[in-house]
Structure formats: C-alpha cells, structure tokens
C-alpha positions, 0 to 999 in steps of 0.5 A: 746233809753235811754238818760241821761242828765248829768252835774257836778255842782259846789256844791250839792245845785246847779241845772242845768237849761240847762238839764231841758230845754233839757228834757222839749223840748225832754222828750215826744218823748225820754226816758230821765233821768237827772243825776246831780253830783258835781265836788267833786264827785269821777269820779268812783262813777259818772261813776258807776252811769251812767253805771247803767242807761244803756244809749244809749246816754249821754249828758254833759253840760260843763262849765269852772268849770267842763270841766276837771272833765267831761273829766275824766268821758268821758274817763272812759265811753268810755272804758267801753261802746264803743257803747255809743253816747257821746254828749257835750254842753254848753258854754265851748264847744260852742267856739273853737269847732274843738279844742274840737273835736280834743282833745276829741276823745271819743266825738261823737257830740258837740251841739253848742249854744242854744240846745233845738231844736238842741239836739232834732234834733240830737236825732232824727237822732241818733235813725233814719237815722244817717244823721247828715249833716242837723242837724244845730248847731252841730259838728260831726265825719264823716268817709271818705276814708281818715279817720275820718273828723270833720264836723262843721255844720252851726249854727241854727237860734235863737229859739222863746222863747215863744214856749219853754216848761217849764223846771220847772214842773218835779215831781222828782224835787219837793222834793228838791225845798226847799233845792236847788237853783232854776235857772230861766231865763226870757230872753236870751241875753245881750245888752252890749258888754263887751269883757271879757264876753261870753254874749257879743257875742249874739246880742239882748235880747229875752224874754220868755212869761210873763204869763208863767214866772209868772205861773212857779214862782208861781208853784215853790213857792207853791211847796216849793222853797226857793231861785230862782236865775235869770240867766238873764244877765241884769234883769233890761234892760227894766224898765217896765218889771223889775218893773212889775216883781218886783211888782209880786214877792213882791206880791207873794214871800211867803218867797222865796228869789230872786237873780238877776244880775242887771246893776246898772247905768241904774236902773231908779229912779222910780224903786228904789223908788218902791223897797225902799217903797214896797220890804220886807226886805231880799227877794231880792238880787242884784248882780252888776258887777262893775269890774273896776272904771278905765275909760281907762280900761272900754273903752278898754273892751267896757264897758259903765258904769256911775259911778255916777249913779251906786253909786246913785243906790247902795247907795239908795238900801243900805240905804233902808235896804231892799236888800243885794247887791253883787258887783263884781270886776275883777283884771287883765283887760286891762290898769289896774295896781296894783295901779289903781286896788287899786283905784277900790277896794277902790271906791267900798268898800266905797259903803259898799256892803254886799259882795264884790267879788274879782275875777280874769280875765278868758280868756274865749273861744270866747271872744274878750279879748281872741282873742286879748290877744297878744295886751295886753301881756296876759299870761293865763292858757291853761286849764280851768278856763283860769285864767290870769297869767299876762299882760303888766301892771299887772305881776304875782307878783301883781296877787299873792299879790291881791290873798292875799287880796281876801283871807282875804276879804272872811274870814272877810268882806264877812263873816261879822264876825267883821264888827264894828272892820273892819270898824274902822280899814279901816276908821281910822287906815289903809291908805285905805281898800285895804291897810288893806286887803293887809297888813293883807293878807301878814302877814297871808301868812307869818305865813302859815295860808292859809294852815290850818283851822280856827275856829271863835275864831282863826280869831279873835285871828289872827287879834289881833295878827297881830295888835300887831305884829312888822309889825303893829308898824308903825300904830296908833292903839288904841288897847283897842278900837279895842279890845273892838269892836272885843269883841262886834263883837265876841259876835254878831257872836254867836247864843248861849252863847259862851263857850270860848273867844279869849282874856284873861277874867280878871274879877274875880268872885267877880267883876263878881258877883258884876256887876250881882247884880247891873244889877238885882238891877237897870235894868232901868240903862241898855239901850235897854229896858232891864228892861222890860224883868223882868229877874230873877237872874237865867235867867240872870246867865244862858243866859248872858255874860258881858264884860267891854269896856273902852269907850262909846260903845253906843255913838260909835254905834250912831255917831262913836265918841270915849269917854273914860271918859265914859265906858261900861259894855256890857251885851250880852243876849242869849235867845229865843224870840217871841216863837222861840226856837233858841236864838239870841244875843241881846246886852244891855249896862250899861254906866258909868263914867270911874272911876266906872269900876275900882271901887269896885262894 
C-alpha cells in the first residue's frame, strides 16, 4: 500500500514537522513518501505530482493558512482517483470535525489531535479488515441502510513522548537542511489558558527525552542546519530545563540560529544573566507574545501577564545586544477599542523590539473566544483564516485603519530601513509612535501606494514626500535634520556603493573634488580610525560616497543632541573587510564648524 503524506506550506523554505513525525512512526511498516508544496503552487501542478506517485492513501496536514487551497486539491484528486483514500489531520480539522466531514464529501477520514499512533492504527485497518470503529481519534464514514453516516470515535489517550521515534533522521532531508527552516519540538502542550489560542485546549505540558532531543539537535547541526525553530508553546516554562537547553545550544551551535517562543514575564533573572554573559550574538531569537497591555482585555481572555516583569526581561535581553526579539500584538481582542490598542502599541514600541508584529484576531475553531463570540459581538470571516471583522468595541472601520498601521510598520520598522530617522520622528515630531504609523499609513493609502511595488529609494522618497505634504504642515518638523538622518540610513542600507539617490545631489564637481582632497590630505581629522586605513586617492574615489549634513551627526548618534553650529561631512565607505569579498558600509565623519561647509574648499 502506497502512502503519501502531504501539506501546502506557507513558503518554500518551510518544512512540515507533522509529516515527518507521522512517517517516523509508521515508515517501517508502510511505504510512505512525503510530498511538500506551497500555497502559491498551482493546484494542477500539485495534483499532477501526487497522481504520478500512484498513492493508495493520501494524508494532508491542514492549518488555517492552507485549508482552502488544500480543499481545491482534494476536489481534483477525488475526480481523477475515485478509489483513493483521503485522510485529513492537523489543528484546522481537529475541531468542528463533523462540519468538515459534512462539507468535504471527498474526504474519507479525519485524524483528530495527536496523530502518530492514530494514523498508524488507521493505516493498519485500511490495509487490513477496515474495522474503523476501534480506531480511537478518527472520524470516518459508515454505510448504513439509511445511507452514509458520519462517525466520530472517542479521542485517543495522550502519547508517551519518550517512546516516539525521531522525525529528524531522514536521509532525503539532509541536502536541504541548510536552505530550509527546521522545525523542532522539545515539548507538547501549554500551561496557560489564553482563550484565543488552540494551545489552551490541551491541558499540561509533556516533554520529549532530553538525551534524544540533544542528539537530534547535534545531528541536524552536524549535517548543515542553519535555522532551527522550536515550536514549543512556552520554551522557558521550566527554568532548569530552559537553562540546560540554552547552555547546550551555546556550547554546540556551530553558527546555527535558534528561534524560540518564550513567555517573558516568567523568565528567571539567573537565566537572563546567563544569556547576557554567555550567548554569542545572533544565534538566539526570541518570539514574545505580548498581545495586549490592557488589563481588562487580558482578564477577559484569561491571560496572566505581569507587565513589569515582561519589560524587565525584554529590556535586559535588548541591552545585552545578543538576542533579537520579535514581539507580537493582536488587534481586536475583547474590551480593546481603538484608543486602548493605541496604548498597547505605544507601550510595546517603547521597548524597541527588533520586530513588532501587528496581527489581527483569528477566531480559531475550538477556542473559547470563538465559542463565546456572541458575548463580545464578534463578526468574522466564515472561511479560514477566520479573521475578525469587528466587535462591540472595535468596528470594521477601526480594523481598516489599524491595517494601514500594519502596512507601513512592516515596510519601515520591521524591515529596519531607516531606524535613525524613524526614531527621531516617533520620539520628537509625532505625538506617539502609533500616531506616526497611522498618519503616514493613511497618507500612503490615499496616494494609492499600497497597490504598487516599491524599490528602496521609493520608500525613502515617499516618506520625504509625506513629511513635506500639507497633511504634515501642523507638525513641527526640522526637515533638514530628518533629511540628514534619512540620507545616513539610506547609505547604511546598501552593501555596495549606491548608484542613485532619492534626493537631489547638489554638490558640484569642484566642491566634491575639494572635499576628497581634504580627506586625503588630513585623514586624521576623520573619525572612526579612517587614517589607519591608509587609502589612496583611487581607492577613495572608487569606494566612497560623501554627503553634507547640517548638524553634528556624531554627537547625535552619541547622545541624541542636535547641534547646528557644527556640521558633518559624512563619508560612507563600501569596500571588503577582513578577507571577505562582500563590501559592508562603514560610516566615517568629518565634523566642522557650520561656516566651513559653505566655504570654498
């Protein structure tokens, strides 16, 4: 019997841990292939590939991001392979299972919840006696005198994770470890009961065997894995366990990057101290779900969160400079209106996370919020991803406005294209960070820019256009300062010497030559160890760009002060360093009296 396990990943670089868990459990007894696609792949291509594999059974792992595309594939498969047994599993179909069986007549079975043992038992019955009534944890169709009947069997007891085989030892995965994300679990379950999350439904936390976990991680690293993303719902729930794992990863990382979901307000100080002292820069990434800082909202969704301890953790991690942090917000939670969400956004932005993800509430099947949607007046999409369209306190119009915030937040802050200029604007010009992203987002949409593509210089030019538009005339903007910081950010965003600018370059050839001559004749006046480079005229002309800024940039970067009586000649150098063939931008500065820049050099 030929079995194909399949899913439609969100991106090509993603991999499905679920499929590998199922194959690891049943692969010795059954002939099982894994076939992964993406939601962007044409359905005809997916169906053609599956058809060519000549399966007797096809199983699909289903999530909110792929269920509708998967349904299209299933419909086509059933028409061309009427004898094929089609099985669904995954969180999207593990709740409201009868609904899915009724809606999807092409589906023969649904595996509910944890699937390794259940799927193995199901395959045994398909190959054998077809007695499905004893396969706990499935839904199936039974022919009766009155027609077809949907049967949902009792659930299966939780597995002993220590007895499960490793899903990380397939030879066919080895060539791709370095170019794709490896998903890894050290535990299952969550100790919390947040009513918007599926993890709240499973009671308790179970752990895999520590020795096997370490052995699998070493195997992946030794075979070229570059990014391992842990899918544990709360990686740091047990202090000693988390500390031991962090220590192990630090000692054995070999350049691999590890990403975790952590609960920041329960992170113990001794763990933070250890990470601050021992973690190599760049190998850890923390994803922290803040969701809301509004106390009534957190109470309504049964979310326990100590804000002061969360701030302590995020601040200490940030100040260590070792670990990137990704903080999540959810717009549309109960008892959160536009104004309180503005407060939540500003609270979290003040922590300066490397990434701030602004998401919108999904009314997931099986969650408490979906079951009690009427209580809060929710309206939401009937089909996945079930995004909320409004509730009693946040109407659809507010959702639309916040989506504009999300759009420019992603393009500017999360992409880190102009951090210096943005922080100046949100701290000194606009009433708050949220107001900047909202006002600019409104302008962005009013110009129709959300419908077109954007080069790097476009993003700079469009922000500059907004700052000079009548919409911004009420703001106290020092345009020359903002433009200077934007120029600096623009240069930093290039690994190679930029060929075009988003502003009008006003320095004529004679002035440019004069400054180049002064830099070569007096390199000791340039900051940052420029003189030690010993550059010759040809190298400087080839690798450097220069620009005048009407304030002391070095002082601003040091303490945030704006001094106009001293100006800056910014020298950006693009040349390889330390044996690397790839240039990296390095800024140098020549600080002068304000009158000097206007003088004849």
